[in-house]
Backbone as CSV, one residue per row, in Angstrom:
resi,resn,N_x,N_y,N_z,CA_x,CA_y,CA_z,C_x,C_y,C_z
1,ALA,0.834,-1.163,0.000,0.082,-0.005,-0.227,0.910,1.228,0.339
2,GLN,0.467,2.262,-0.693,1.236,3.573,-0.646,0.942,4.558,0.300
3,LYS,1.860,4.909,0.753,1.719,5.696,2.062,0.977,7.183,1.593
4,PRO,0.135,7.632,2.302,-0.678,8.651,1.903,0.312,10.082,1.909
5,ALA,0.244,10.718,1.115,1.202,12.151,1.020,0.779,12.995,2.209
6,ALA,2.105,13.557,2.880,1.851,14.650,3.991,0.612,15.797,3.464
7,PRO,-0.006,16.104,4.478,-0.864,17.156,4.140,-0.125,18.626,3.591
8,VAL,-0.606,19.100,2.960,-0.050,20.625,2.454,-0.697,21.653,3.460
9,LEU,-0.049,22.235,4.227,-0.430,23.193,5.131,-0.394,24.544,4.561
10,PRO,-1.195,25.546,4.946,-1.298,26.654,4.430,0.083,27.559,4.854
11,PRO,0.287,28.192,4.453,1.686,29.180,4.535,1.540,30.105,5.797
12,GLU,0.088,29.773,6.505,0.040,30.868,7.679,0.497,30.319,8.892
13,VAL,0.651,28.754,8.697,0.847,27.687,9.755,2.713,27.996,9.698
14,PHE,3.421,28.245,8.815,4.708,28.389,8.859,5.000,29.760,9.642
15,GLU,3.925,30.887,9.040,4.321,31.961,9.509,3.973,32.201,11.022
16,ASP,2.876,31.282,11.454,2.512,31.255,12.857,3.726,30.948,13.880
17,ARG,4.422,29.543,13.208,5.529,29.092,13.913,6.710,29.887,14.168
18,LEU,6.922,30.562,12.965,8.142,31.587,12.769,7.800,32.465,13.906
19,GLY,6.456,33.302,13.821,6.211,34.344,14.824,6.397,34.089,16.140
20,ARG,5.967,32.865,16.507,5.796,32.433,17.871,7.402,32.112,18.372
21,GLY,8.302,31.606,17.657,9.485,31.559,17.801,10.377,33.114,17.858
22,ILE,9.995,33.916,17.237,10.637,34.921,17.274,10.115,35.932,18.541
23,GLU,8.958,35.696,19.002,8.441,36.374,19.940,8.839,35.637,21.511
24,ALA,9.033,34.314,21.195,9.744,33.526,22.361,11.275,33.893,22.746
25,MET,11.767,34.419,21.478,13.257,34.960,21.789,12.928,36.376,22.379
26,ARG,12.010,37.177,22.025,12.102,38.235,22.428,11.853,38.364,23.943
27,ARG,11.230,37.428,24.397,10.841,37.023,25.960,12.027,36.208,26.736
28,GLY,13.069,35.947,25.997,13.994,35.239,26.558,13.980,33.800,26.631
29,ASP,12.883,33.311,26.340,12.357,31.750,26.318,13.048,31.135,25.079
30,PHE,14.511,30.794,25.264,15.167,30.398,24.142,14.837,28.771,23.791
31,GLY,14.718,28.155,24.830,14.187,26.866,24.711,12.860,26.734,23.904
32,GLN,11.951,27.438,24.218,10.775,27.573,23.466,10.603,27.972,22.036
33,ALA,11.688,29.054,21.810,12.137,29.661,20.489,12.684,28.321,19.729
34,VAL,13.358,27.723,20.260,13.941,26.517,19.385,12.809,25.796,19.115
35,ALA,12.024,25.288,19.681,10.944,24.242,19.748,10.012,24.837,18.501
36,GLU,9.782,26.017,18.416,8.877,26.711,17.500,9.340,26.967,16.269
37,LEU,10.775,27.194,16.357,11.718,27.639,15.133,11.933,26.409,14.321
38,GLU,12.053,25.043,15.243,12.341,23.784,14.395,11.052,23.332,13.832
39,ASN,10.076,23.633,14.474,8.828,23.389,13.629,8.769,24.253,12.438
40,ALA,8.728,25.589,12.373,8.927,26.418,11.298,9.766,25.901,10.161
41,VAL,11.111,25.276,10.367,12.055,24.945,9.373,11.321,23.531,8.919
42,ARG,10.655,22.666,9.876,10.056,21.643,9.383,9.040,21.813,8.125
43,LEU,8.364,22.603,8.503,7.117,23.035,7.588,7.642,23.930,6.055
44,LYS,8.713,24.703,6.510,9.506,25.292,5.174,11.029,25.216,5.587
45,PRO,11.444,24.005,4.935,12.904,23.955,4.939,13.968,25.032,4.018
46,GLU,13.064,25.468,3.134,13.738,26.378,2.410,13.905,27.713,2.792
47,SER,13.480,28.149,3.933,13.288,29.398,4.563,14.788,29.696,5.392
48,ALA,15.492,30.436,4.457,16.440,31.070,5.281,16.601,31.728,6.462
49,LYS,15.328,32.666,6.491,14.889,33.151,7.514,14.799,32.409,8.850
50,ALA,14.038,31.499,8.580,13.627,30.474,9.722,15.045,29.764,10.241
51,HIS,15.913,29.344,9.349,17.194,28.687,9.844,18.229,29.912,10.615
52,ASN,18.037,30.933,10.210,18.723,32.110,10.957,18.123,32.425,12.222
53,TYR,17.172,32.438,12.428,16.490,32.646,13.448,16.603,31.544,14.799
54,LEU,16.599,30.372,14.082,16.857,29.331,14.740,18.335,28.860,15.450
55,GLY,19.197,29.502,14.404,20.769,29.639,14.873,20.853,30.567,15.894
56,MET,20.112,31.943,15.738,20.151,32.581,16.954,19.810,32.154,18.257
57,ALA,18.720,31.232,18.329,18.150,30.670,19.584,19.143,29.769,20.197
58,HIS,19.682,28.831,18.971,20.507,27.698,19.697,21.893,28.509,20.209
59,GLU,22.102,29.665,19.600,23.426,30.215,20.186,23.247,30.854,21.449
60,LYS,21.901,31.438,21.814,21.644,31.891,23.106,21.699,30.810,24.149
61,LEU,21.463,29.528,23.524,21.467,28.362,24.412,23.021,27.978,24.688
62,GLN,23.985,28.621,24.160,25.180,27.945,24.001,25.494,26.804,23.254
63,GLU,24.418,26.572,22.428,24.587,25.380,21.492,25.424,25.667,20.071
64,HIS,26.489,25.792,20.231,27.293,26.648,19.046,27.425,25.696,17.911
65,ASP,27.350,24.378,17.859,27.314,23.564,16.853,26.283,23.643,15.959
66,ARG,24.912,23.511,16.935,23.795,23.568,15.996,23.587,25.148,15.803
67,ALA,23.932,25.972,16.298,23.726,27.201,15.622,24.613,27.440,14.438
68,ARG,25.868,27.068,14.585,26.745,27.151,13.181,25.831,26.331,12.147
69,ALA,25.395,24.928,12.388,24.715,24.366,11.233,23.542,25.084,10.575
70,SER,22.678,26.110,11.484,21.468,26.665,11.430,21.930,28.010,10.473
71,PHE,23.178,28.729,10.721,23.563,29.906,9.951,23.947,29.588,8.787
72,GLU,24.632,28.227,8.835,25.365,27.968,7.370,24.326,27.540,6.538
73,GLN,23.298,26.840,6.887,22.178,26.379,6.061,21.437,27.670,5.552
74,ALA,21.407,28.555,6.498,20.690,29.939,6.119,21.579,30.747,4.859
75,VAL,22.791,30.741,5.009,23.605,31.202,3.817,23.687,30.543,2.591
76,ALA,23.589,29.194,2.784,23.403,28.334,1.642,22.128,28.411,0.951
77,LEU,21.008,28.799,1.735,19.677,28.839,0.923,19.734,30.393,0.471
78,ASP,20.490,31.139,0.996,20.483,32.497,0.555,21.533,33.178,0.706
79,PRO,22.625,33.291,-0.510,23.686,33.716,-0.416,23.964,35.146,-0.349
80,SER,22.615,36.044,-0.286,22.447,37.297,-0.020,22.041,37.786,1.443
81,PHE,22.139,36.858,2.309,21.364,37.193,3.714,22.519,37.458,4.636
82,ALA,22.942,38.798,4.382,23.962,39.642,5.131,23.816,39.448,6.559
83,ALA,22.462,39.384,7.204,22.511,39.300,8.863,22.908,37.789,9.141
84,ALA,22.670,36.623,8.162,23.174,35.405,8.700,24.448,35.112,8.277
85,PHE,25.170,35.662,7.519,26.721,36.032,7.337,27.221,36.521,8.577
86,ASN,26.645,37.554,9.066,27.170,38.520,10.156,27.083,37.748,11.658
87,ASN,25.713,36.859,11.699,25.499,35.943,12.825,26.514,34.905,12.835
88,LEU,26.762,34.445,11.828,27.905,33.195,11.747,29.252,33.800,11.900
89,GLY,29.479,34.955,11.607,30.719,35.453,11.717,30.880,35.981,13.116
90,SER,29.698,36.113,14.102,29.654,36.429,15.485,29.986,35.146,16.447
91,LEU,29.604,34.286,15.531,29.586,32.673,16.436,31.222,32.480,16.355
92,HIS,31.971,32.583,14.993,33.516,32.349,14.951,34.216,33.256,15.666
93,SER,33.718,34.489,15.747,34.321,35.403,16.789,34.410,35.240,18.330
94,LEU,33.508,34.485,18.776,32.929,34.131,19.750,33.744,33.262,20.502
95,GLU,33.963,32.334,19.445,35.028,30.902,19.393,36.396,31.516,19.203
96,GLY,36.746,32.836,19.085,38.165,32.943,19.044,38.863,32.866,17.606
97,ASP,37.881,32.441,16.704,38.330,32.168,15.219,38.244,33.566,14.557
98,HIS,39.015,34.514,14.882,38.762,35.906,14.223,39.142,36.028,12.662
99,GLY,40.041,35.190,12.236,40.359,35.028,10.923,38.860,34.831,10.028
100,ARG,38.351,33.580,10.339,37.304,33.116,9.669,36.177,34.305,9.834
101,ALA,36.006,34.774,11.094,34.948,35.473,11.206,35.134,36.661,10.540
102,ALA,36.526,37.433,10.496,36.434,38.533,9.543,35.981,38.342,8.012
103,GLU,36.472,36.996,7.448,35.864,36.658,6.201,34.423,36.880,5.999
104,LEU,33.597,36.069,6.884,32.217,36.154,7.014,31.725,37.693,7.210
105,PHE,32.360,38.387,7.971,31.778,39.892,8.217,31.882,40.496,7.011
106,SER,33.200,40.340,6.048,33.419,40.978,4.980,32.265,40.803,3.794
107,LYS,32.021,39.736,4.069,30.785,39.141,3.084,29.585,39.748,3.547
108,ALA,29.131,39.889,4.910,28.118,40.486,5.158,28.260,42.218,4.607
109,VAL,29.279,42.705,4.934,29.548,44.443,4.540,29.437,44.122,3.108
110,ALA,29.756,43.410,2.130,29.865,43.327,0.724,28.241,43.228,0.321
111,ILE,27.567,42.425,1.034,26.190,42.376,0.543,25.458,43.581,1.000
112,ALA,25.544,44.129,2.073,24.890,45.172,2.977,25.616,46.228,3.833
113,PRO,26.466,47.070,2.674,27.419,48.033,3.356,26.700,49.048,4.425
114,ASP,25.513,49.073,4.504,24.596,49.953,5.324,24.274,49.406,6.557
115,LEU,24.911,48.171,6.836,24.405,47.377,8.403,25.556,47.776,9.189
116,PRO,25.117,48.440,10.163,26.151,48.998,11.175,26.995,47.731,11.896
117,ALA,25.970,46.717,12.391,26.616,45.629,13.221,27.333,45.042,12.155
118,ALA,27.424,44.849,10.897,28.619,44.147,10.067,29.793,44.800,9.965
119,ASN,29.657,46.016,9.942,30.846,46.899,9.856,31.373,47.070,11.133
120,PHE,30.833,46.962,12.216,31.425,47.016,13.565,32.074,45.791,13.925
121,ASN,31.515,44.670,13.587,32.109,43.283,13.845,33.252,43.088,13.036
122,LEU,33.204,43.678,11.725,34.597,43.466,10.956,35.409,44.008,11.582
123,GLY,35.353,45.309,11.968,36.385,46.262,12.564,36.817,45.520,13.987
124,ASN,36.028,45.094,15.016,36.357,44.288,15.830,37.368,43.180,15.232
125,ALA,36.748,42.455,14.409,37.511,41.240,13.897,38.998,41.495,13.634
126,LEU,39.116,42.586,12.839,40.418,42.791,12.248,41.243,43.584,13.251
127,LEU,40.641,44.239,14.544,41.366,44.589,15.586,41.987,43.300,16.401
128,ALA,41.156,42.393,16.502,41.788,41.004,17.116,42.873,40.385,16.256
129,LEU,42.972,40.614,14.960,43.794,40.152,14.309,45.231,41.022,14.221
130,GLY,45.090,42.191,14.920,46.136,43.108,15.166,46.053,43.789,13.674
131,ARG,44.964,44.175,13.055,45.021,45.018,11.711,44.314,46.203,11.976
132,ALA,44.822,47.009,13.147,43.981,48.215,13.220,43.697,49.086,12.393
133,GLY,44.878,49.365,11.546,44.590,50.503,10.440,43.419,49.923,9.254
134,GLU,43.391,48.650,9.141,42.219,48.336,8.380,41.013,48.142,9.167
135,ALA,40.955,48.208,10.479,39.645,48.285,11.202,39.117,49.568,11.516
136,MET,39.781,50.589,11.804,39.055,51.729,11.882,38.085,52.328,11.077
137,PRO,38.403,52.193,9.541,37.365,52.581,8.551,35.859,52.087,8.816
138,TYR,35.993,50.472,9.261,34.693,49.766,9.426,33.967,50.273,10.877
139,LEU,35.017,50.563,11.595,34.360,51.273,13.001,33.612,52.586,12.693
140,ILE,34.518,53.441,12.138,33.931,54.674,11.666,32.752,54.516,10.844
141,GLU,32.473,53.563,9.869,31.595,53.476,9.031,30.254,53.054,10.050
142,ALA,30.300,52.314,10.942,29.387,51.931,11.828,28.774,52.982,12.614
143,LEU,29.628,53.959,13.059,29.221,55.274,13.615,28.345,56.091,12.674
144,LYS,29.036,56.219,11.471,28.488,57.110,10.347,26.858,56.613,10.237
145,LEU,26.782,55.306,10.011,25.606,54.643,9.813,24.671,54.762,11.082
146,ASP,25.005,54.725,12.022,24.113,54.633,13.395,24.948,55.571,14.391
147,PRO,24.991,56.832,14.464,25.804,57.663,15.678,25.508,57.154,16.894
148,ASN,24.814,56.522,17.250,24.279,55.879,18.600,24.912,54.528,18.713
149,PHE,25.268,53.813,17.689,25.803,52.653,17.775,26.651,52.045,18.902
150,LEU,27.828,52.655,19.234,28.526,52.514,20.259,27.967,52.494,21.513
151,ASP,27.085,53.595,21.670,26.232,53.644,22.782,25.266,52.431,23.370
152,SER,24.919,51.741,22.140,24.111,50.663,22.275,24.912,49.235,22.975
153,ARG,26.157,49.184,22.956,27.072,48.295,23.381,27.744,48.636,24.684
154,SER,27.632,47.724,25.642,28.216,47.850,26.894,29.619,48.249,26.984
155,THR,30.516,47.476,25.969,31.765,47.717,26.058,32.301,47.512,24.546
156,LEU,33.061,48.006,23.944,33.717,47.784,22.678,34.808,46.483,22.746
157,VAL,34.274,45.274,22.045,35.237,44.245,22.023,36.351,44.497,21.364
158,VAL,37.252,45.048,21.850,38.517,45.284,20.844,39.636,44.767,21.387
159,HIS,40.315,44.162,20.611,41.694,43.380,20.954,42.911,43.805,20.594
160,THR,44.021,44.093,21.338,45.202,44.285,20.643,46.019,43.193,21.277
161,SER,46.716,42.287,20.387,47.189,41.089,20.975,46.278,40.280,21.436
162,ALA,46.528,39.959,22.620,45.494,39.082,23.368,44.667,39.645,24.265
163,ASP,44.794,41.165,24.730,44.156,42.031,25.716,43.202,42.645,25.262
164,SER,42.090,42.730,25.745,40.873,43.651,25.299,41.287,45.194,25.859
165,LEU,41.014,46.204,25.163,40.965,47.522,25.809,39.852,47.774,26.717
166,THR,39.956,48.244,27.855,39.156,48.644,28.993,39.310,50.306,29.374
167,GLY,38.559,50.547,30.254,38.529,52.000,30.903,38.843,53.144,30.074
168,PRO,39.841,53.726,30.254,40.155,54.800,29.624,40.804,54.809,28.075
169,GLU,41.290,53.598,27.796,41.514,53.120,26.442,40.517,53.079,25.642
170,THR,39.331,52.129,26.109,38.112,52.081,25.292,37.468,53.533,25.144
171,SER,37.365,54.160,26.145,36.648,55.587,25.834,37.412,56.579,25.013
172,PHE,38.801,56.470,25.033,39.808,57.279,24.142,39.358,56.501,22.594
173,LEU,39.275,55.308,22.537,38.969,54.822,21.254,37.630,55.247,20.481
174,TYR,36.571,55.373,21.489,35.365,55.878,21.267,35.653,57.517,20.813
175,ALA,36.113,58.313,21.689,36.330,59.436,21.130,36.886,59.556,19.723
176,ARG,37.909,58.742,19.452,38.742,59.002,17.930,37.533,58.486,17.321
177,LEU,36.797,57.567,17.401,36.043,57.185,16.185,34.748,58.376,16.031
178,TYR,34.319,59.064,17.227,33.350,59.872,17.050,34.235,61.064,16.415
179,ALA,35.294,61.557,16.756,35.741,62.565,15.995,35.910,62.604,14.566
180,ALA,36.106,60.974,13.990,36.479,60.813,12.502,35.046,60.977,11.972
181,THR,33.840,60.965,12.773,32.551,61.034,12.179,31.997,62.509,12.017
182,GLY,32.933,63.393,12.808,32.452,64.805,13.010,31.458,64.982,14.335
183,ASN,31.363,64.143,15.007,30.542,64.119,16.265,31.107,64.854,17.332
184,LEU,31.321,66.229,17.341,32.017,67.027,18.534,31.586,66.564,19.867
185,GLU,30.247,66.420,20.008,29.310,66.531,21.233,29.801,65.194,21.682
186,LYS,29.794,64.032,21.049,30.373,62.700,21.646,31.668,62.402,21.558
187,THR,32.620,63.321,20.911,33.974,63.273,21.170,34.047,63.846,22.381
188,VAL,33.873,65.074,22.793,34.072,65.596,23.885,33.750,64.710,25.141
189,GLU,32.514,64.140,24.941,32.050,63.296,26.286,32.833,62.289,26.283
190,TYR,33.312,61.459,25.203,34.267,60.413,25.503,35.432,60.847,26.221
191,LEU,36.124,62.023,25.513,37.303,62.552,25.921,37.428,62.545,27.580
192,GLY,36.083,63.155,28.105,35.805,63.352,29.330,35.821,62.152,30.066
193,LYS,35.225,61.122,29.656,34.958,59.820,30.295,36.589,59.231,30.509
194,ALA,37.280,59.330,29.464,38.896,58.658,29.266,39.227,59.516,30.500
195,LYS,39.600,60.924,30.519,40.214,61.703,31.639,39.756,61.146,32.892
196,SER,38.495,61.084,33.314,37.765,60.658,34.375,38.370,59.451,34.846
197,GLU,38.497,58.275,33.933,38.685,56.952,34.140,40.272,56.659,34.375
198,GLY,40.893,57.753,33.768,42.431,57.455,33.735,43.139,57.833,35.094
Protein backbone atom coordinates (compact mmCIF):
# COMPACT_ATOMS: atom_id res chain seq x y z
CA ALA A 1 0.00 0.00 0.00
CA GLN A 2 1.20 3.45 -0.85
CA LYS A 3 1.86 5.85 1.98
CA PRO A 4 -0.52 8.85 1.91
CA ALA A 5 1.09 12.16 1.01
CA ALA A 6 1.76 14.56 3.86
CA PRO A 7 -0.93 17.20 4.07
CA VAL A 8 -0.03 20.55 2.54
CA LEU A 9 -0.39 23.18 5.22
CA PRO A 10 -1.30 26.76 4.45
CA PRO A 11 1.56 29.31 4.62
CA GLU A 12 -0.07 30.87 7.67
CA VAL A 13 0.96 27.86 9.75
CA PHE A 14 4.63 28.46 8.93
CA GLU A 15 4.29 32.20 9.63
CA ASP A 16 2.57 31.42 12.94
CA ARG A 17 5.39 29.10 14.06
CA LEU A 18 8.04 31.55 12.93
CA GLY A 19 6.26 34.40 14.74
CA ARG A 20 5.91 32.34 17.92
CA GLY A 21 9.61 31.51 17.80
CA ILE A 22 10.62 35.15 17.35
CA GLU A 23 8.30 36.21 20.17
CA ALA A 24 9.76 33.54 22.48
CA MET A 25 13.23 34.90 21.71
CA ARG A 26 12.09 38.43 22.59
CA ARG A 27 10.84 37.09 25.94
CA GLY A 28 14.15 35.32 26.53
CA ASP A 29 12.54 31.86 26.38
CA PHE A 30 15.13 30.34 24.06
CA GLY A 31 14.10 26.73 24.67
CA GLN A 32 10.58 27.52 23.50
CA ALA A 33 12.02 29.55 20.62
CA VAL A 34 14.03 26.53 19.44
CA ALA A 35 10.92 24.31 19.59
CA GLU A 36 8.81 26.77 17.57
CA LEU A 37 11.56 27.55 15.07
CA GLU A 38 12.34 23.86 14.53
CA ASN A 39 8.66 23.42 13.66
CA ALA A 40 8.89 26.37 11.26
CA VAL A 41 11.97 24.84 9.59
CA ARG A 42 10.17 21.49 9.23
CA LEU A 43 7.23 23.26 7.60
CA LYS A 44 9.40 25.32 5.26
CA PRO A 45 12.96 23.95 5.07
CA GLU A 46 13.80 26.39 2.27
CA SER A 47 13.33 29.41 4.57
CA ALA A 48 16.72 31.02 5.20
CA LYS A 49 15.03 33.39 7.64
CA ALA A 50 13.75 30.51 9.80
CA HIS A 51 17.18 28.84 9.83
CA ASN A 52 18.81 32.14 10.82
CA TYR A 53 16.43 32.68 13.74
CA LEU A 54 16.88 29.07 14.80
CA GLY A 55 20.65 29.63 14.81
CA MET A 56 20.20 32.72 16.97
CA ALA A 57 18.13 30.77 19.49
CA HIS A 58 20.68 27.93 19.60
CA GLU A 59 23.47 30.46 20.11
CA LYS A 60 21.63 31.95 23.10
CA LEU A 61 21.47 28.45 24.57
CA GLN A 62 25.24 28.06 24.02
CA GLU A 63 24.55 25.30 21.48
CA HIS A 64 27.25 26.48 19.11
CA ASP A 65 27.38 23.45 16.81
CA ARG A 66 23.64 23.64 16.21
CA ALA A 67 23.80 27.42 15.79
CA ARG A 68 26.60 27.07 13.23
CA ALA A 69 24.64 24.44 11.28
CA SER A 70 21.57 26.69 11.18
CA PHE A 71 23.51 29.79 10.10
CA GLU A 72 25.38 27.80 7.45
CA GLN A 73 22.07 26.48 6.13
CA ALA A 74 20.69 30.03 6.04
CA VAL A 75 23.58 31.35 3.93
CA ALA A 76 23.49 28.26 1.69
CA LEU A 77 19.80 28.89 1.02
CA ASP A 78 20.27 32.64 0.52
CA PRO A 79 23.83 33.75 -0.35
CA SER A 80 22.67 37.39 -0.14
CA PHE A 81 21.51 37.14 3.49
CA ALA A 82 23.89 39.63 5.14
CA ALA A 83 22.46 39.19 8.66
CA ALA A 84 23.06 35.42 8.54
CA PHE A 85 26.69 35.96 7.44
CA ASN A 86 27.03 38.47 10.30
CA ASN A 87 25.56 35.99 12.80
CA LEU A 88 27.82 33.18 11.58
CA GLY A 89 30.80 35.54 11.85
CA SER A 90 29.79 36.50 15.39
CA LEU A 91 29.76 32.83 16.36
CA HIS A 92 33.26 32.32 14.94
CA SER A 93 34.44 35.46 16.72
CA LEU A 94 32.95 34.24 19.99
CA GLU A 95 34.90 31.01 19.56
CA GLY A 96 38.14 32.95 18.93
CA ASP A 97 38.39 32.26 15.18
CA HIS A 98 38.80 35.91 14.21
CA GLY A 99 40.23 35.12 10.77
CA ARG A 100 37.14 33.20 9.68
CA ALA A 101 34.94 35.77 11.43
CA ALA A 102 36.56 38.59 9.43
CA GLU A 103 35.89 36.68 6.17
CA LEU A 104 32.22 36.26 7.06
CA PHE A 105 31.81 39.86 8.23
CA SER A 106 33.45 41.00 4.97
CA LYS A 107 30.79 39.08 3.05
CA ALA A 108 28.06 40.71 5.14
CA VAL A 109 29.50 44.18 4.50
CA ALA A 110 29.85 43.46 0.76
CA ILE A 111 26.19 42.44 0.62
CA ALA A 112 24.84 45.18 2.92
CA PRO A 113 27.37 48.00 3.36
CA ASP A 114 24.74 49.95 5.33
CA LEU A 115 24.52 47.34 8.12
CA PRO A 116 26.13 48.95 11.21
CA ALA A 117 26.61 45.65 13.07
CA ALA A 118 28.50 44.04 10.18
CA ASN A 119 30.84 47.04 9.89
CA PHE A 120 31.37 47.13 13.64
CA ASN A 121 31.99 43.38 13.84
CA LEU A 122 34.39 43.43 10.90
CA GLY A 123 36.33 46.26 12.56
CA ASN A 124 36.53 44.30 15.81
CA ALA A 125 37.65 41.11 14.07
CA LEU A 126 40.39 43.02 12.26
CA LEU A 127 41.48 44.58 15.55
CA ALA A 128 41.63 41.10 17.07
CA LEU A 129 43.91 40.09 14.22
CA GLY A 130 46.19 43.06 14.96
CA ARG A 131 45.11 44.95 11.84
CA ALA A 132 44.06 48.23 13.46
CA GLY A 133 44.71 50.33 10.36
CA GLU A 134 42.24 48.24 8.36
CA ALA A 135 39.76 48.12 11.25
CA MET A 136 39.23 51.82 11.87
CA PRO A 137 37.33 52.61 8.62
CA TYR A 138 34.77 49.89 9.42
CA LEU A 139 34.32 51.10 13.00
CA ILE A 140 33.95 54.66 11.73
CA GLU A 141 31.44 53.52 9.09
CA ALA A 142 29.35 51.79 11.81
CA LEU A 143 29.16 55.14 13.61
CA LYS A 144 28.35 57.07 10.45
CA LEU A 145 25.50 54.68 9.76
CA ASP A 146 24.20 54.86 13.34
CA PRO A 147 25.69 57.62 15.53
CA ASN A 148 24.35 55.91 18.66
CA PHE A 149 25.69 52.48 17.75
CA LEU A 150 28.53 52.44 20.29
CA ASP A 151 26.21 53.73 23.01
CA SER A 152 24.09 50.62 22.52
CA ARG A 153 27.08 48.41 23.35
CA SER A 154 28.15 48.02 26.97
CA THR A 155 31.81 47.71 25.95
CA LEU A 156 33.71 47.67 22.73
CA VAL A 157 35.16 44.22 22.19
CA VAL A 158 38.50 45.42 20.95
CA HIS A 159 41.66 43.35 21.02
CA THR A 160 45.27 44.37 20.77
CA SER A 161 47.23 41.13 20.71
CA ALA A 162 45.47 39.07 23.37
CA ASP A 163 44.24 41.89 25.58
CA SER A 164 40.97 43.81 25.39
CA LEU A 165 40.99 47.54 25.80
CA THR A 166 39.17 48.67 28.92
CA GLY A 167 38.45 51.83 30.86
CA PRO A 168 40.17 54.95 29.57
CA GLU A 169 41.62 53.21 26.49
CA THR A 170 38.15 52.21 25.31
CA SER A 171 36.75 55.70 25.98
CA PHE A 172 39.65 57.22 24.07
CA LEU A 173 39.00 54.89 21.13
CA TYR A 174 35.33 55.90 21.19
CA ALA A 175 36.40 59.55 21.17
CA ARG A 176 38.63 58.92 18.13
CA LEU A 177 35.82 57.17 16.31
CA TYR A 178 33.33 59.95 17.04
CA ALA A 179 35.92 62.58 16.04
CA ALA A 180 36.38 60.81 12.71
CA THR A 181 32.64 61.05 12.07
CA GLY A 182 32.54 64.73 13.01
CA ASN A 183 30.41 64.27 16.13
CA LEU A 184 32.02 66.88 18.38
CA GLU A 185 29.56 66.41 21.25
CA LYS A 186 30.23 62.67 21.54
CA THR A 187 33.98 63.22 21.05
CA VAL A 188 34.08 65.61 24.01
CA GLU A 189 31.89 63.28 26.08
CA TYR A 190 34.21 60.30 25.58
CA LEU A 191 37.38 62.35 26.06
CA GLY A 192 35.90 63.44 29.40
CA LYS A 193 35.18 59.80 30.28
CA ALA A 194 38.74 58.80 29.34
CA LYS A 195 40.13 61.59 31.57
CA SER A 196 37.94 60.66 34.55
CA GLU A 197 38.71 56.94 34.18
CA GLY A 198 42.47 57.52 33.87
